[in-house]
matplotlib code that plots the C-alpha trace (Angstrom):
import matplotlib.pyplot as plt

x = [115.7, 117.2, 115.0, 117.1, 115.5, 116.5, 116.1, 116.6, 115.3, 113.3, 116.4, 118.7, 116.1, 115.6, 119.5, 119.7, 117.1, 118.9, 122.1, 120.6, 118.8, 122.0, 124.0, 121.3, 121.2, 125.0, 124.9, 122.1, 123.6, 126.8, 125.2, 122.0, 124.1, 125.9, 122.6, 121.8, 125.2, 124.6, 121.5, 123.3, 125.2, 122.0, 120.3, 123.4, 123.2, 119.7, 119.8, 122.7, 120.7, 117.7, 120.1, 121.6, 118.4, 116.9, 120.0, 119.9, 116.4, 117.5, 120.6, 118.8, 116.9, 118.0, 120.2, 117.5, 113.9, 115.4, 117.3, 114.2, 112.0, 114.6, 115.0, 118.5, 119.2, 120.0, 121.7, 121.1, 123.8, 124.7, 125.0, 122.8, 122.3, 122.1, 124.4, 121.6, 122.4, 119.9, 119.3, 119.1, 116.3, 116.7, 115.0, 115.2, 112.3, 109.1, 108.5, 105.1, 102.9, 104.9, 103.7, 104.7, 102.6, 105.4, 103.9, 100.8, 102.9, 102.1, 105.3, 104.6, 108.4, 107.8, 106.5, 109.9, 112.1, 115.2, 117.2, 116.4, 112.6, 113.7, 114.6, 111.0, 111.9, 114.7, 112.2, 110.4, 110.8, 112.6, 109.8, 107.2, 109.2, 109.7, 106.0, 105.2, 107.5, 105.9, 102.4, 103.2, 103.0, 104.3, 107.8, 110.2, 111.8, 109.4, 110.9, 113.5, 113.2, 114.7, 115.7, 116.8, 118.3, 119.7, 121.8, 123.7, 127.4, 130.3, 133.0, 133.8, 135.8, 133.4, 130.7, 127.4, 125.7, 128.4, 126.8, 124.1, 124.8, 122.5, 122.6, 120.5, 120.2, 118.7, 117.5, 117.4, 115.1, 117.8, 117.8, 121.1, 121.6, 123.8, 124.5, 125.1, 126.3, 126.5, 126.8, 124.8, 126.7, 125.4, 126.2]
y = [-110.6, -108.0, -104.9, -101.8, -98.8, -95.1, -92.2, -91.2, -92.9, -91.0, -91.0, -89.3, -86.6, -85.9, -85.6, -83.3, -81.0, -81.0, -80.1, -77.4, -75.8, -75.8, -74.2, -71.6, -70.6, -70.1, -67.9, -65.9, -65.3, -64.0, -61.8, -60.4, -58.1, -56.9, -55.7, -53.7, -51.9, -51.1, -49.0, -46.8, -44.7, -44.2, -42.9, -40.7, -39.0, -38.3, -37.1, -34.8, -33.5, -32.8, -31.2, -29.1, -27.9, -27.0, -25.3, -23.1, -22.2, -21.1, -19.2, -17.1, -15.4, -12.2, -12.6, -11.0, -9.9, -6.3, -6.7, -8.2, -5.4, -2.9, -4.9, -5.4, -1.6, -1.6, -4.6, -5.2, -4.1, -1.2, 2.3, 4.6, 8.3, 10.1, 7.3, 5.0, 1.2, -1.0, -4.0, -7.4, -9.8, -11.1, -14.6, -17.2, -18.6, -17.1, -13.5, -11.8, -12.7, -15.6, -19.3, -22.8, -26.1, -28.6, -31.6, -31.8, -31.7, -28.2, -26.3, -22.5, -21.5, -18.9, -16.6, -16.9, -14.0, -14.6, -17.6, -18.0, -18.5, -22.1, -22.9, -23.8, -27.1, -27.9, -29.4, -31.7, -35.3, -36.7, -39.4, -36.5, -34.8, -38.2, -38.9, -35.3, -36.0, -39.4, -38.0, -35.6, -37.7, -34.6, -35.0, -37.8, -38.0, -40.5, -41.9, -39.0, -36.6, -33.2, -31.2, -27.5, -25.8, -22.0, -20.8, -17.5, -18.0, -16.4, -17.8, -14.5, -12.5, -13.0, -10.9, -12.7, -10.6, -11.6, -14.9, -17.5, -21.4, -23.5, -27.0, -29.2, -32.9, -35.2, -38.7, -41.4, -44.4, -46.6, -44.9, -43.1, -39.3, -36.8, -33.3, -30.1, -27.0, -23.6, -19.9, -16.9, -13.8, -10.4, -8.2]
z = [122.5, 125.0, 125.4, 125.7, 127.9, 127.0, 129.2, 132.9, 136.0, 138.5, 140.9, 138.4, 137.7, 141.4, 141.9, 139.0, 140.4, 143.8, 142.2, 140.0, 143.1, 145.1, 142.2, 141.7, 145.5, 145.3, 142.2, 143.5, 146.8, 145.1, 142.4, 144.2, 146.7, 143.7, 142.1, 145.2, 145.0, 141.3, 142.2, 144.8, 142.2, 140.3, 143.4, 144.3, 140.9, 141.0, 144.6, 143.7, 140.5, 143.0, 145.6, 143.2, 141.5, 144.9, 146.2, 142.9, 143.7, 147.3, 146.2, 143.7, 146.8, 148.5, 151.6, 154.0, 154.0, 154.3, 150.9, 149.3, 150.4, 148.9, 145.7, 146.6, 146.6, 150.3, 152.2, 155.9, 158.0, 155.8, 157.1, 154.9, 154.4, 157.8, 159.6, 160.2, 160.2, 158.5, 160.8, 159.6, 160.3, 164.0, 163.2, 160.6, 158.7, 157.3, 157.3, 157.6, 154.7, 153.5, 154.0, 153.0, 152.8, 152.1, 153.9, 151.6, 148.4, 147.2, 147.5, 147.7, 147.6, 145.0, 147.7, 149.4, 148.9, 151.0, 151.9, 155.3, 154.5, 153.6, 157.1, 157.7, 156.0, 158.5, 161.2, 158.9, 159.5, 156.4, 156.1, 156.0, 153.1, 151.3, 151.6, 150.2, 147.2, 146.7, 146.8, 144.1, 140.7, 138.8, 140.3, 139.1, 142.7, 144.1, 147.4, 147.9, 150.9, 151.5, 154.5, 154.3, 157.2, 157.2, 160.0, 160.4, 159.6, 161.6, 159.4, 157.9, 160.3, 163.1, 161.3, 161.7, 159.1, 156.5, 155.3, 155.8, 155.7, 153.7, 154.3, 152.2, 152.9, 150.4, 151.5, 149.0, 148.7, 149.9, 153.3, 152.6, 152.4, 150.7, 152.2, 150.2, 151.9, 150.3, 151.7, 150.8, 151.2, 152.2, 149.4]

ax = plt.figure().add_subplot(projection="3d")
ax.plot(x, y, z, "-o")
ax.set_aspect("equal")
plt.show()
């Protein structure tokens, strides 16, 4: 009587495991980089939404502190009654009585009345800005950082009081950045 044995030998099982491991390594090395590339568009869409939201917040402010103090009825650079020219502010950034506490996450931009007040966010290290957004759990932009720089623009007939250039850079969690640029006119 001949005894018949069914099943696999130990050598066959070991060879099968090795073949499976090699094939999974190849498949993983092909598809894993693609997964990282799939998150980039999601980060870009979210960064663009954040940038547009912040840019809208900046652009609703007055052109200059002079405009803000006059509730928009007088613009800086304008000649008013008596032939007196109203000067524009000579410095960018916060004016007297305004403050910002961006690094600790409590953003007080509601006190800002003109676009150049946001220039205080130009010198922040992106990592500091990123940590400020991360530390505020109420915000859905964990891992994103923001830098806002405001400069005088002489693009309009050489008149430096015609517009201010706002450059907003949003830093994404994957260490890429997008930049949005806009102009605020003196009107």
